[in-house]
C-alpha positions as CSV (number, residue, x, y, z in Angstrom):
1,X,-28.0,-5.9,178.0
2,X,-25.0,-3.6,178.7
3,X,-25.8,0.0,179.7
4,X,-24.2,3.1,181.2
5,X,-24.8,2.9,185.0
6,X,-27.4,5.5,185.9
7,X,-27.8,4.6,189.5
8,X,-28.7,7.7,191.5
9,X,-26.9,8.7,194.7
10,X,-29.2,11.2,196.3
11,X,-26.8,12.8,198.8
12,X,-24.2,13.5,196.1
13,X,-26.8,14.6,193.6
14,X,-28.3,17.1,196.1
15,X,-24.8,18.7,196.4
16,X,-24.4,18.8,192.7
17,X,-27.8,20.4,192.4
18,X,-26.8,23.0,195.0
19,X,-23.6,23.7,193.0
20,X,-25.3,24.3,189.7
21,X,-27.9,26.5,191.4
22,X,-25.4,28.7,193.0
23,X,-23.6,29.1,189.7
24,X,-26.7,29.5,187.7
25,X,-25.9,26.6,185.5
26,X,-28.4,24.8,183.1
27,X,-27.4,21.6,181.5
28,X,-28.4,21.0,177.8
29,X,-29.9,17.7,176.7
30,X,-28.7,15.4,173.9
31,X,-31.9,16.4,172.0
32,X,-30.9,20.1,172.3
33,X,-27.4,19.4,171.1
34,X,-28.8,17.7,168.1
35,X,-31.5,20.3,167.4
36,X,-30.8,23.8,168.8
37,X,-34.3,24.8,167.9
38,X,-35.1,23.2,171.3
39,X,-32.9,25.5,173.3
40,X,-34.9,28.1,175.2
41,X,-35.0,31.6,173.7
42,X,-33.6,33.2,176.9
43,X,-30.5,31.1,176.5
44,X,-30.0,32.0,172.9
45,X,-30.4,35.7,174.0
46,X,-27.6,35.4,176.6
47,X,-25.3,33.6,174.1
48,X,-25.5,36.8,172.0
49,X,-22.9,38.5,174.3
50,X,-20.8,35.5,175.0
51,X,-17.7,34.4,173.1
52,X,-17.4,30.9,171.8
53,X,-14.4,30.0,174.0
54,X,-15.5,32.0,177.1
55,X,-15.7,30.2,180.4
56,X,-19.4,30.8,180.8
57,X,-21.9,28.1,181.7
58,X,-24.2,29.0,178.8
59,X,-21.6,27.8,176.4
60,X,-22.6,24.3,177.4
61,X,-25.5,24.8,174.8
62,X,-22.7,25.5,172.1
63,X,-21.7,21.8,172.3
64,X,-23.3,21.4,168.9
65,X,-22.2,20.9,165.2
66,X,-24.7,23.8,164.5
67,X,-23.0,26.8,165.9
68,X,-22.9,29.9,163.8
69,X,-19.3,30.1,162.6
70,X,-18.1,33.2,164.4
71,X,-15.9,33.7,167.5
72,X,-18.4,35.8,169.5
73,X,-22.1,36.2,170.0
74,X,-23.0,33.5,167.4
75,X,-26.4,31.8,167.3
76,X,-27.2,28.6,165.6
77,X,-27.8,27.4,162.0
78,X,-27.3,24.4,160.0
79,X,-24.6,21.8,160.5
80,X,-21.0,23.2,159.8
81,X,-19.4,21.2,157.0
82,X,-17.0,21.6,154.1
83,X,-16.8,19.7,150.8
84,X,-13.4,19.0,149.2
85,X,-13.4,19.3,145.4
86,X,-12.0,16.6,143.1
87,X,-9.4,19.2,142.0
88,X,-8.0,18.9,145.4
89,X,-8.5,15.3,146.3
90,X,-7.7,13.6,142.9
91,X,-10.8,11.5,143.1
92,X,-14.1,12.1,141.4
93,X,-16.0,10.9,144.6
94,X,-17.5,13.6,146.8
95,X,-15.7,13.9,150.1
96,X,-17.5,16.0,152.8
97,X,-16.4,16.7,156.2
98,X,-18.1,18.0,159.5
99,X,-16.1,21.0,160.8
100,X,-15.1,20.9,164.4
101,X,-13.5,24.3,164.7
102,X,-16.7,26.0,165.7
103,X,-17.1,24.1,168.9
104,X,-16.0,25.8,172.2
105,X,-12.3,24.9,172.5
106,X,-12.1,24.5,168.7
107,X,-12.6,20.8,168.7
108,X,-15.5,18.3,168.8
109,X,-14.0,16.4,171.8
110,X,-15.8,18.9,174.1
111,X,-18.9,16.9,173.2
112,X,-17.4,13.5,173.9
113,X,-16.3,14.9,177.4
114,X,-19.8,16.2,178.0
115,X,-21.2,12.7,177.2
116,X,-18.8,11.1,179.8
117,X,-19.3,13.7,182.7
118,X,-22.8,14.7,182.6
119,X,-24.5,11.3,183.3
120,X,-22.4,10.9,186.4
121,X,-23.1,14.5,187.4
122,X,-26.9,14.3,187.3
123,X,-27.0,11.0,189.0
124,X,-24.7,12.0,191.9
125,X,-22.1,9.5,190.8
126,X,-19.7,12.5,190.6
127,X,-19.7,15.1,193.3
128,X,-18.4,18.5,192.1
129,X,-18.2,19.7,195.6
130,X,-15.7,17.1,196.8
131,X,-14.2,15.3,193.8
132,X,-11.9,16.1,190.9
133,X,-12.5,15.1,187.3
134,X,-9.5,13.5,185.7
135,X,-9.2,13.7,181.8
136,X,-6.6,11.3,180.3
137,X,-6.0,12.2,176.7
138,X,-3.5,12.8,173.8
139,X,-4.8,16.3,173.5
140,X,-8.2,17.6,172.6
141,X,-10.3,15.3,175.0
142,X,-8.5,16.6,178.1
143,X,-8.9,20.2,176.8
144,X,-12.7,19.5,176.3
145,X,-12.9,17.8,179.7
146,X,-11.2,20.7,181.5
147,X,-13.4,23.2,179.7
148,X,-16.6,21.3,180.5
149,X,-15.4,21.0,184.1
150,X,-14.8,24.8,184.3
151,X,-18.3,25.5,182.9
152,X,-19.9,23.0,185.4
153,X,-17.9,24.3,188.4
154,X,-15.9,21.1,188.8
155,X,-12.2,20.8,189.6
156,X,-10.2,19.0,186.9
157,X,-6.9,17.3,186.2
158,X,-5.8,17.2,182.6
159,X,-3.3,14.4,181.5
160,X,-1.6,14.4,178.1
161,X,1.8,13.4,176.6
162,X,4.6,16.0,176.9
163,X,5.2,15.9,173.1
164,X,1.9,17.5,172.2
165,X,1.6,21.0,170.6
166,X,2.6,24.0,172.7
167,X,-0.9,25.6,172.1
168,X,-2.5,22.8,174.1
169,X,-0.4,23.2,177.2
170,X,-0.6,27.1,177.2
171,X,-4.4,26.9,177.1
172,X,-4.7,24.1,179.6
173,X,-2.6,26.0,182.2
174,X,-5.3,28.7,182.2
175,X,-8.3,26.4,182.5
176,X,-7.5,23.1,184.2
177,X,-6.9,22.8,187.9
178,X,-3.8,20.7,187.3
179,X,-1.9,19.7,184.1
180,X,0.3,16.5,184.0
181,X,2.5,15.8,181.2
182,X,3.4,12.2,180.7
183,X,6.4,10.8,178.8
184,X,6.3,10.4,175.0
185,X,4.1,11.8,172.3
186,X,0.9,11.0,170.4
187,X,1.2,7.2,170.5
188,X,2.2,6.9,174.2
189,X,-1.3,6.1,175.6
190,X,-0.2,3.4,178.0
191,X,1.9,6.0,179.9
192,X,-1.4,8.0,180.3
193,X,-3.1,4.9,181.7
194,X,-0.3,4.3,184.1
195,X,-0.6,7.9,185.4
196,X,-4.3,7.2,186.0
197,X,-3.5,4.1,188.2
198,X,-0.9,6.3,190.1
199,X,-3.6,8.8,190.8
200,X,-6.1,6.1,191.9
201,X,-3.6,4.9,194.4
202,X,-2.8,8.4,195.6
203,X,-5.8,8.6,198.0
204,X,-7.3,11.7,196.3
205,X,-11.0,11.8,195.8
206,X,-11.4,11.9,192.1
207,X,-13.2,10.2,189.1
208,X,-11.3,9.2,186.1
209,X,-13.2,9.8,182.7
210,X,-11.1,7.7,180.4
211,X,-12.4,8.4,176.9
212,X,-11.1,5.1,175.6
213,X,-13.4,3.1,177.8
214,X,-16.3,5.5,178.7
215,X,-19.4,4.8,176.7
216,X,-20.6,8.3,177.1
217,X,-18.0,9.1,174.4
218,X,-19.5,6.4,172.2
219,X,-23.1,7.5,173.0
220,X,-22.5,11.2,172.2
221,X,-21.1,10.5,168.7
222,X,-23.6,7.9,167.9
223,X,-26.5,10.4,168.6
224,X,-25.1,13.8,168.0
225,X,-22.5,13.3,165.3
226,X,-24.4,10.6,163.6
227,X,-27.5,12.8,163.3
228,X,-25.4,15.8,162.0
229,X,-23.9,13.7,159.2
230,X,-27.4,12.4,158.3
231,X,-28.8,16.0,158.2
232,X,-26.1,17.0,155.7
233,X,-26.5,13.9,153.5
234,X,-30.2,14.6,153.3
235,X,-29.4,18.1,152.1
236,X,-26.5,17.1,149.7
237,X,-27.5,13.7,148.2
238,X,-29.0,14.1,144.7
239,X,-31.3,11.6,143.1
240,X,-28.4,9.6,141.7
241,X,-26.0,9.9,144.6
242,X,-25.0,7.2,146.9
243,X,-23.7,7.5,150.5
244,X,-20.8,5.0,150.6
245,X,-19.7,5.5,154.2
246,X,-17.3,7.3,156.7
247,X,-13.5,7.2,157.0
248,X,-12.2,8.2,160.4
249,X,-9.0,7.9,162.4
250,X,-9.9,5.8,165.5
251,X,-8.4,7.8,168.3
252,X,-10.6,6.9,171.2
253,X,-13.1,5.2,168.8
254,X,-15.8,7.7,170.0
255,X,-16.2,9.4,166.6
256,X,-16.4,6.2,164.7
257,X,-19.5,5.3,166.4
258,X,-21.4,7.6,164.0
259,X,-20.8,5.0,161.4
260,X,-22.9,2.6,163.2
261,X,-25.8,5.1,163.4
262,X,-25.4,5.9,159.7
263,X,-25.6,2.1,158.8
264,X,-29.0,2.1,160.5
265,X,-30.1,4.9,158.1
266,X,-28.1,4.0,155.0
267,X,-27.8,0.1,154.9
268,X,-24.8,-0.9,152.9
269,X,-22.7,2.0,153.9
270,X,-19.2,1.3,155.3
271,X,-17.0,2.3,158.2
272,X,-13.3,2.7,157.6
273,X,-11.0,3.0,160.7
274,X,-7.7,4.8,160.0
275,X,-4.4,5.0,161.9
276,X,-0.8,6.1,161.4
277,X,1.4,3.9,159.1
278,X,4.1,4.5,161.7
279,X,2.0,2.8,164.4
280,X,-0.2,0.2,162.5
281,X,-1.9,-1.6,165.6
282,X,-5.1,-2.4,163.7
283,X,-3.5,-3.2,160.4
284,X,-0.5,-5.3,161.6
285,X,-0.6,-5.6,165.3
286,X,2.2,-3.1,165.1
287,X,3.6,-0.2,167.4
288,X,5.6,2.9,167.0
289,X,5.5,6.6,167.2
290,X,4.1,9.2,164.8
291,X,3.1,12.9,164.4
292,X,-0.6,12.8,163.6
293,X,-1.8,14.6,166.8
294,X,-5.2,13.6,168.2
295,X,-5.6,10.0,167.3
296,X,-4.0,7.8,170.0
297,X,-2.3,4.3,169.4
298,X,-0.9,0.9,170.5
299,X,-4.2,-0.5,171.7
300,X,-7.8,-1.0,170.6
301,X,-10.2,1.3,172.5
302,X,-12.7,-0.5,174.7
303,X,-15.5,1.4,173.1
304,X,-14.6,0.4,169.5
305,X,-17.3,-1.8,168.2
306,X,-14.9,-3.7,165.8
307,X,-17.7,-5.9,164.3
308,X,-19.0,-2.8,162.6
309,X,-15.7,-1.8,161.0
310,X,-15.3,-2.8,157.4
311,X,-11.9,-1.6,156.4
312,X,-8.5,-0.5,158.1
313,X,-6.2,1.9,156.4
314,X,-2.9,3.3,157.5
315,X,-1.8,6.9,156.7
316,X,1.9,7.9,156.4
317,X,2.4,10.8,159.0
318,X,5.1,12.3,156.5
319,X,2.2,12.8,154.0
320,X,0.1,14.5,156.7
321,X,3.0,16.8,157.7
322,X,3.7,17.7,154.2
323,X,0.1,18.4,153.3
324,X,-0.3,20.5,156.4
325,X,2.4,22.7,155.0
326,X,0.8,22.6,151.6
327,X,-2.5,23.7,153.0
328,X,-1.2,26.5,155.3
329,X,1.9,27.9,153.8
330,X,1.3,30.8,151.3
331,X,3.3,29.2,148.6
332,X,1.3,26.0,148.9
333,X,-2.0,27.7,148.5
334,X,-0.8,29.7,145.5
335,X,0.2,26.3,143.9
336,X,-3.2,24.7,144.7
337,X,-4.9,27.6,143.0
338,X,-2.7,27.3,139.9
339,X,-3.7,23.5,139.8
340,X,-7.4,24.5,139.6
341,X,-8.4,24.4,143.3
342,X,-10.9,27.2,143.8
343,X,-9.5,30.1,146.1
344,X,-12.7,29.8,148.2
345,X,-11.5,26.3,149.1
346,X,-7.9,27.1,149.6
347,X,-8.8,29.9,152.0
348,X,-10.5,27.5,154.2
349,X,-8.0,24.6,154.3
350,X,-6.9,25.6,157.7
351,X,-10.1,24.0,158.9
352,X,-8.3,20.7,158.7
353,X,-6.0,19.9,161.5
354,X,-3.6,16.9,161.5
355,X,-6.3,14.3,162.2
356,X,-8.6,16.0,159.7
357,X,-5.8,15.7,156.9
358,X,-5.5,12.0,157.9
359,X,-9.2,11.5,157.6
360,X,-9.2,13.2,154.1
361,X,-6.4,10.8,153.0
362,X,-8.3,7.8,154.4
363,X,-11.5,8.9,152.5
364,X,-9.3,9.1,149.2
365,X,-7.9,5.7,149.8
366,X,-11.5,4.3,150.3
367,X,-12.8,6.1,147.2
368,X,-9.9,4.8,145.1
369,X,-10.1,1.2,146.4
370,X,-13.8,1.0,145.6
371,X,-13.4,2.9,142.3
372,X,-16.0,5.4,143.3
373,X,-17.4,8.0,140.9
374,X,-19.0,11.4,141.0
375,X,-22.2,10.2,142.5
376,X,-20.5,8.5,145.4
377,X,-20.2,10.4,148.7
378,X,-17.8,9.7,151.6
379,X,-18.0,11.6,154.9
380,X,-15.1,12.4,157.2
381,X,-14.8,14.6,160.2
382,X,-12.4,17.6,160.6
383,X,-12.1,17.2,164.3
384,X,-10.2,20.4,164.8
385,X,-8.3,23.2,162.8
386,X,-4.7,24.3,162.3
387,X,-5.5,27.1,164.8
388,X,-4.6,24.6,167.5
389,X,-1.2,23.7,165.9
390,X,0.0,27.0,164.5
391,X,3.4,26.7,166.3
392,X,4.0,23.3,164.4
393,X,4.3,25.2,161.0
394,X,7.0,27.4,162.4
395,X,8.8,24.3,163.9
396,X,8.7,22.6,160.4
397,X,10.2,25.7,158.8
398,X,13.2,25.5,161.3
399,X,13.4,21.7,160.9
400,X,13.0,21.3,157.1
401,X,13.5,24.7,155.7
402,X,11.3,27.0,153.8
403,X,8.3,25.5,151.9
404,X,9.1,26.2,148.2
405,X,7.0,26.0,145.1
406,X,9.0,22.7,144.3
407,X,7.9,21.3,147.7
408,X,4.3,22.2,147.0
409,X,4.4,20.5,143.6
410,X,6.0,17.4,145.0
411,X,3.5,17.2,147.9
412,X,0.6,17.7,145.7
413,X,1.7,15.0,143.2
414,X,3.1,12.4,145.6
415,X,1.0,12.8,148.9
416,X,-2.3,14.1,147.7
417,X,-3.1,13.1,144.1
418,X,-0.6,10.2,144.5
419,X,-2.4,8.6,147.5
420,X,-2.7,4.9,146.7
421,X,-4.6,1.8,148.0
422,X,-1.5,0.3,149.8
423,X,-1.5,-0.2,153.5
424,X,-5.2,-1.1,153.4
425,X,-7.2,-4.1,154.5
426,X,-10.9,-4.9,153.8
427,X,-11.8,-6.8,157.0
428,X,-13.1,-10.3,157.0
429,X,-14.9,-11.8,160.0
430,X,-11.5,-13.3,161.2
431,X,-9.8,-10.0,160.6
432,X,-12.3,-8.2,162.8
433,X,-12.0,-10.9,165.4
434,X,-8.3,-10.6,165.4
435,X,-8.4,-6.9,166.1
436,X,-11.1,-7.3,168.8
437,X,-8.9,-9.9,170.5
438,X,-6.2,-7.2,171.0
439,X,-8.4,-5.6,173.5
440,X,-7.7,-8.4,175.9
441,X,-4.1,-7.4,176.5
442,X,-4.8,-3.8,177.3
443,X,-8.2,-4.0,179.0
444,X,-8.5,-7.4,180.7
445,X,-4.9,-7.9,181.6
446,X,-4.0,-4.3,182.5
447,X,-7.1,-2.1,183.0
448,X,-9.4,-4.3,185.1
449,X,-12.1,-5.3,182.6
450,X,-13.5,-8.7,182.7
451,X,-13.2,-11.8,180.4
452,X,-17.0,-12.1,180.4
453,X,-17.5,-8.5,179.2
454,X,-14.9,-8.8,176.3
455,X,-16.8,-11.9,175.3
456,X,-20.1,-10.1,175.5
457,X,-18.8,-7.4,173.2
458,X,-18.2,-9.9,170.4
459,X,-21.0,-12.5,171.0
460,X,-24.0,-10.7,172.6
461,X,-26.1,-9.0,169.9
462,X,-27.6,-6.7,172.5
463,X,-24.4,-5.5,174.1
464,X,-23.9,-2.4,172.0
465,X,-27.5,-1.6,171.4
466,X,-27.9,-1.2,175.1
467,X,-25.5,1.8,175.2
468,X,-27.0,3.2,172.0
469,X,-30.5,3.5,173.5
470,X,-29.7,5.5,176.6
471,X,-29.9,9.1,175.2
472,X,-33.5,9.6,176.0
473,X,-33.1,8.2,179.5
474,X,-30.1,10.5,180.2
475,X,-32.1,13.4,178.8
476,X,-34.9,12.8,181.3
477,X,-32.4,12.7,184.1
478,X,-31.0,16.1,182.9
479,X,-34.3,17.6,182.7
480,X,-35.3,16.5,186.2
481,X,-31.9,17.8,187.5
482,X,-32.4,21.2,185.9
483,X,-35.9,21.4,187.3
484,X,-34.7,20.6,190.8
485,X,-31.9,23.3,190.4
486,X,-34.6,25.8,189.4
487,X,-32.2,27.8,187.2
488,X,-33.9,27.2,183.9
């Protein structure tokens, strides 16, 4: 049975314990991230005077889908989510999305980074006193990793493509110890991997937390994101409603692990994996460049359990860019209201960043393909908000001109209500195996994974369950670590 290595290195762990003791750091458990009712009252009291993005160790406890939606001093409540009405989506199916804006850093990737870093910290496999944490990413993950590192008193190196939004770089310059911009844009993941190998050979004492192969990413979303969606469904599903599944851009394939958890609770639900049409790796073994920031391309992530994926769809990045303008330009929102979209909805459409819009379009494709009705529910994740991309709207004005009422009408009819079921594949067994086999060229030939392990991912029924079962074991290590530090 495959598992995250939790071997303890006592000397390094002792140094880590001393570091958190000096900085009065307490580390939350997976259980507390799922259920903030378990967080000590003293911590909640301290959070009352701390901003959501502040570099303060207590904000580790805000790595949760249940933060009160406010910028400063917020407590905890229910899961943050947002339902898109049929007047907007053009399908009678109910499309509901988790809202990532109310995480520290404004994106849920801060949780995935926590899932990768903390198991190594509490076992002593990562020594914050001597080693640097390296965060390779196409954007939000390296932001989350740099933030978690700062909260935990660790040095960090953030790696991301030079073509990502200006907001990412400006923020990282203040938080990360070092920022490395690699050639290209969103789809240039291999260049990020190449930089990681260069750092390994440099002789520096560092640990690389590669989200595309780190099972802490998979484990965090399976447990925390999966449970958050389940909680919303239990609240929202009526007696005649059916949960039909999740539709998510793959990115590092961490978030899509929530679909596996939901299948265990709602048998028969489906998992749809989405990507950019301009880089259709899963759909057509293709390649290319695109503008849907935050989803990564040209390979199949090592942590993607392809056997549990039921459909692949590809989303045109032109549609995503146009809808981003429709949702965020004044004239676009005014047009939506005239078409019957409630003002309370249009006022919150900035909760959808680029990948959130792509997820919405993927859900619309899924709903139309399966001819879903008003009692069918599809879930998506709005991983971040347009707050992280505000400069892009200004760039589009310069590049394309002002967004007019005509542009709004055209975008609404063509890119939103006109979304079709083309560029879609319902996966057979052979289709899934074809996608899984693509892992060989990236991970075995280039990144040092073994032939035996790629075979085990496909043929061993216990391979994935081994990783899924480790949350309680990691929580026990976190609890012991906190007790020995004595801060709690």
